C-alpha positions in Angstrom: 2.5 -32.9 13.5 0.9 -30.3 11.8 2.3 -27.1 12.1 -0.3 -24.3 12.9 -0.7 -21.6 10.0 -0.2 -17.9 11.1 -3.4 -15.8 9.8 -3.0 -12.9 8.0 -5.6 -10.6 7.1 -5.3 -8.0 4.6 -7.4 -5.1 4.6 -8.1 -4.6 0.9 -9.5 -6.6 -2.3 -7.3 -5.0 -4.5 -5.6 -8.3 -6.4 -2.6 -6.3 -6.9 -2.2 -5.7 -3.2 -3.0 -9.4 -2.1 -0.6 -10.8 -4.4 2.3 -8.7 -3.6 1.3 -9.7 0.2 1.5 -13.2 -0.6 4.8 -13.1 -2.3 6.6 -11.3 0.4 5.1 -13.0 3.3 6.3 -16.3 1.7 9.8 -15.0 1.9 9.9 -14.6 5.8 10.1 -18.2 7.6 8.7 -16.5 11.0 5.6 -16.0 9.3 5.1 -19.6 7.3 3.2 -21.5 7.0 0.4 -18.8 6.6 -3.2 -18.1 5.6 -3.9 -15.2 3.8 -7.4 -13.5 3.9 -8.6 -10.5 1.9 -11.1 -8.4 3.8 -12.9 -5.3 2.4 -12.6 -2.7 4.8 -12.9 1.2 5.2 -9.8 3.3 5.0 -12.0 5.9 6.5 -9.7 8.5 4.3 -10.1 10.3 1.1 -10.4 8.3 -2.4 -6.9 9.9 -2.9 -5.0 10.5 0.2 -3.1 13.4 0.6 -0.4 14.1 2.8 1.7 12.0 4.7 -0.3 11.8 7.8 -3.8 10.9 5.8 -1.7 7.9 3.9 -0.4 6.7 7.4 -3.8 7.1 8.7 -5.2 4.9 5.7 -3.1 2.2 6.2 -3.7 2.5 9.9 -7.0 2.0 9.4 -7.1 -0.8 7.0 -4.9 -2.6 9.5 -7.2 -2.1 12.5 -10.6 -2.5 10.8 -9.2 -6.0 9.4 -7.7 -7.4 12.7 -10.4 -10.1 13.1 -9.5 -13.9 14.1 -6.0 -13.2 13.1 -2.0 -13.0 14.3 -1.6 -10.0 12.2 -3.5 -7.8 9.8 -2.1 -5.6 7.1 -2.8 -2.2 5.8 -2.0 -0.6 2.6 -2.6 2.7 1.2 -1.3 4.3 -1.4 -1.1 8.4 -1.7 0.4 11.6 -2.5 2.0 14.1 -0.4 3.8 17.5 -1.5 7.5 18.2 -1.1 9.7 21.3 -2.3 10.4 21.2 -6.0 7.5 18.9 -7.1 3.6 19.3 -6.8 3.0 15.4 -5.4 5.0 12.7 -5.0 3.3 9.1 -5.0 4.0 6.6 -2.0 2.9 3.2 -0.7 2.7 3.2 3.1 2.1 -0.1 4.8 1.0 -0.8 8.4 1.1 -4.2 10.1 -1.2 -4.5 13.3 -0.6 -7.6 15.7 -3.4 -6.6 18.3 -1.2 -3.9 20.0 1.3 -2.3 18.0 1.4 -1.0 14.3 4.9 -1.7 12.4 5.2 1.0 9.4 7.1 0.7 6.2 7.4 3.1 3.3 8.1 2.6 -0.2 10.2 4.4 -2.9 8.2 7.7 -4.0 8.2 9.4 -7.8 7.4 12.6 -8.8 4.1 12.7 -10.3 3.9 14.7 -13.6 2.9 18.2 -13.6 0.2 17.8 -15.7 -1.3 15.0 -13.6 -0.9 17.3 -10.6 -2.7 19.9 -12.1 -6.0 17.4 -12.8 -5.4 16.4 -9.2 -5.6 20.1 -7.8 -7.8 21.7 -10.1 -10.5 19.2 -10.8 -10.2 16.8 -7.6 -9.2 14.0 -9.7 -7.0 10.7 -7.9 -4.4 9.5 -9.6 -6.1 7.1 -11.9 -8.6 9.5 -13.3 -6.2 12.2 -14.0 -4.0 9.6 -15.8 -7.2 8.3 -17.9 -8.1 12.0 -18.5 -4.4 13.0 -19.5 -4.8 10.2 -22.4 -1.8 8.0 -20.4 -4.4 5.1 -19.8 -7.9 3.8 -20.6 -8.0 1.9 -17.5 -10.6 3.4 -14.9 -8.9 1.6 -12.0 -5.1 1.6 -12.6 -4.0 1.1 -9.1 -5.9 -2.7 -9.4 -3.2 -3.1 -12.5 0.5 -2.3 -12.8 -0.1 1.5 -11.9 0.8 4.8 -13.1 4.4 4.0 -12.0 4.5 1.1 -14.5 3.6 3.7 -17.7 6.0 6.3 -16.4 9.2 4.0 -15.8 8.2 2.1 -19.5 7.3 -1.1 -17.9 10.2 -1.2 -15.6 8.6 -1.1 -12.2 5.0 -1.7 -11.2 3.1 -0.7 -8.6 3.1 -4.3 -6.9 6.8 -3.4 -6.7 5.9 -0.3 -4.3 3.8 -2.3 -2.1 6.2 -5.3 -1.8 8.8 -2.7 -0.5 6.4 -0.9 1.9 5.5 -4.4 3.2 9.4 -5.6 3.5 10.1 -2.0 5.2 7.2 -2.8 7.9 8.6 -6.1 8.3 11.7 -4.9 9.7 10.4 -4.0 12.9 8.2 -7.0 13.5 11.2 -9.6 12.4 13.6 -7.6 15.1 11.2 -6.6 18.2 14.2 -6.5 20.4 15.9 -3.7 18.0 12.3 -1.6 18.2 11.1 -1.4 21.8 
């Protein structure tokens, strides 16, 4: 007997996001076996999301816009929001869409260095552009690599870790539906 595969779409072509999703989904028996598809979809928000509402909206839009011929779709969005004492905190938000409901997860956050926050605020740069201009990286798209978090932690933490934790947090309500009705 051939087991039917669960179809999961990810609203991104970013290889860091795709591999993080593949790794985490493989750890959840209720989602296995699975086929994972990567779709280029619009987040319908700014290139550098600012504010928790915009970050969540981007994750929702990516999940909704990639829900085509699948059981679940996943939207992942990283962005910055302000809190007291820091200019910006960087987080990742995951939204899993099942065709009727969204399931949300949030990663751990990190304080964006003041030098980068100033470039983002004053010059309208995104985090990758600010990191490059500040001389922290030669990469134009650090989010497609190990991320600024890798530089800030001296290699102890990578962007994929944030993506994985946001996905794991979103899977809590999907795995425990009786607790989230």
